[in-house]
C-alpha positions, 0 to 999 in steps of 0.5 A: 221178667223185667219192667222193660220186658213187660212193657215190650209185650203189652202191644202184642196182647189182645185188647181183651188181655190188655183190658184184663191187665188194666182191671187187675192193676186198678184192683191192686191200686185200690187195695193199696189205698190209704186206710180210713185212719190214714185218710182221716190224718190226710184230711186233718193235715190238709185242713191244717195246711189250708188254715196256715199254708206258711206254717211248714217248710218247702221240701228242699229246706227239709231235705237240706236240714236232714242231710246236714244231720247225717 
């Protein structure tokens, strides 16, 4: 079943069925959350950015450099 087909069927479901689906979707999102190690790395990177926000480059510049390499 395609995404479009699924989305088309949602309004036809009962409120309880939609609630069950929403609950399951949140479970899947929580299960795919960053691991504790990834969360720590994200905190470290955020702290480094806050300390020196000009140290990095905008994504557009990084992407341009990568494209020139290939």
